[in-house]
C-alpha positions as CSV (number, residue, x, y, z in Angstrom):
1,M,-9.2,96.2,135.2
2,K,-6.9,97.0,137.1
3,F,-10.0,97.5,140.2
4,I,-11.2,94.8,139.9
5,D,-8.2,92.7,140.7
6,S,-7.2,94.7,143.6
7,V,-11.3,94.2,145.3
8,L,-11.0,90.7,144.4
9,G,-7.5,90.1,146.5
10,H,-8.4,91.1,149.0
11,M,-11.6,89.1,148.9
12,K,-9.6,85.7,149.3
13,E,-9.2,85.3,152.9
14,N,-13.4,87.3,153.4
15,R,-15.4,85.2,151.3
16,F,-17.9,86.3,152.8
17,L,-17.6,89.5,150.8
18,A,-16.6,87.3,147.7
19,L,-20.0,85.8,147.3
20,L,-21.9,89.8,148.4
21,F,-19.6,91.7,145.0
22,G,-20.3,88.6,143.2
23,S,-23.5,88.3,143.9
24,I,-24.2,92.2,143.1
25,M,-21.9,92.0,140.0
26,V,-23.9,89.2,138.8
27,G,-26.5,91.7,139.4
28,V,-25.3,94.9,137.9
29,L,-24.5,92.7,134.9
30,D,-27.7,90.5,134.0
31,G,-29.6,94.8,134.8
32,L,-26.6,96.6,131.7
33,I,-26.6,93.4,129.6
34,I,-30.3,91.6,128.9
35,P,-32.6,95.7,127.8
36,L,-29.2,96.1,125.8
37,L,-29.4,92.7,124.5
38,I,-33.6,92.8,123.5
39,K,-32.8,96.6,122.1
40,L,-30.8,94.8,118.7
41,F,-32.8,92.4,119.5
42,S,-36.1,94.3,118.4
43,G,-35.3,97.0,116.1
44,D,-38.3,95.3,114.2
45,Q,-40.6,96.2,116.8
46,L,-41.1,92.2,116.3
47,F,-39.3,89.5,119.5
48,A,-39.0,86.2,118.5
49,L,-38.3,83.0,120.4
50,W,-35.1,82.4,118.9
51,E,-34.1,85.9,119.6
52,L,-35.4,84.9,123.2
53,I,-33.1,82.3,123.7
54,I,-30.2,83.5,122.6
55,T,-30.5,86.7,124.8
56,F,-30.5,84.5,127.2
57,L,-27.5,82.3,125.6
58,I,-25.2,85.4,125.4
59,M,-25.8,85.7,129.0
60,I,-24.6,82.9,130.7
61,I,-21.3,82.6,128.6
62,I,-21.0,86.7,130.0
63,L,-21.9,84.7,133.8
64,F,-20.2,82.3,132.8
65,G,-17.1,84.6,131.7
66,F,-17.0,86.4,134.5
67,I,-17.0,83.6,137.5
68,R,-14.6,82.3,135.5
69,Y,-12.6,85.2,135.9
70,C,-13.2,85.9,139.5
71,L,-12.6,81.9,140.3
72,K,-9.1,82.2,139.0
73,V,-8.4,85.8,140.9
74,I,-9.7,85.0,144.5
75,K,-9.3,80.5,144.1
76,F,-13.0,80.3,145.1
77,K,-14.9,77.1,144.3
78,F,-18.2,78.2,145.3
79,L,-18.4,81.1,143.3
80,L,-19.2,78.7,140.8
81,F,-23.3,78.5,142.1
82,L,-23.7,82.2,141.3
83,I,-24.9,81.2,137.5
84,I,-27.5,79.8,139.9
85,P,-29.1,83.5,141.0
86,G,-27.7,84.8,137.7
87,I,-30.5,82.8,136.0
88,L,-32.6,83.6,138.1
89,T,-32.9,86.9,137.8
90,I,-32.7,86.9,134.3
91,I,-36.1,85.0,135.0
92,I,-37.2,86.5,137.8
93,P,-37.5,90.3,138.2
94,L,-35.4,90.9,134.9
95,G,-38.3,89.1,132.4
96,G,-40.9,90.8,134.4
97,A,-39.9,94.1,134.6
98,L,-38.7,93.8,129.9
99,F,-41.9,92.4,129.4
100,G,-44.6,93.6,131.2
101,G,-43.1,97.5,130.9
102,T,-44.1,100.2,129.2
103,G,-40.6,100.1,127.5
104,N,-39.6,103.5,128.5
105,E,-37.3,102.5,131.3
106,P,-33.9,104.3,131.5
107,I,-31.2,101.7,132.2
108,W,-30.3,102.1,136.2
109,Q,-33.3,100.5,136.9
110,F,-32.8,97.7,134.8
111,I,-29.8,98.3,137.1
112,L,-31.8,98.2,140.7
113,L,-33.9,95.3,139.5
114,G,-30.8,92.7,138.6
115,L,-28.9,94.1,141.7
116,V,-31.7,93.3,144.2
117,G,-32.8,90.3,142.2
118,S,-29.1,88.6,142.6
119,L,-29.0,89.1,146.4
120,F,-32.1,88.3,147.2
121,W,-31.3,84.9,145.0
122,S,-27.9,84.1,146.9
123,I,-29.4,84.1,150.2
124,P,-29.5,80.4,150.8
125,L,-26.0,80.7,150.0
126,F,-24.8,83.4,152.2
127,L,-26.9,80.5,154.7
128,W,-25.5,77.7,153.4
129,L,-21.4,79.8,154.1
130,L,-23.4,80.4,157.4
131,I,-24.0,76.7,157.6
132,A,-20.6,75.0,157.2
133,K,-18.5,78.0,159.4
134,L,-21.3,77.4,162.4
135,T,-20.4,73.8,161.7
136,K,-16.6,73.8,160.4
137,K,-14.5,71.8,163.4
138,T,-11.7,73.8,164.3
């Protein structure tokens, strides 16, 4: 935790870097935790709808917890919008790989998919920050 605290402490001034780090961490959390939760719930070779809903709820709670921790350290309220790319990353790239894959994929592939998906879904947030910075009156 000291490493994350020191990294986040340096991001108080640079908002783009804070958003980039938050987006990367959300993607890594998605790619790491979702496959583990699905393996945990599908131990009986049956993954029911209620198990999928519980998986999504657990992941959303983890994302909110991580983002609230970052908000406490950085004090940058814009990071709260990272919950949207986090949820979209769970649905689009990770959902396709988890339910359309063979089931024998290594975990690093899911981490990479989560990272790329979260960065992709965060593009509107980066543009929003860029436009706000360019149009800000001095």
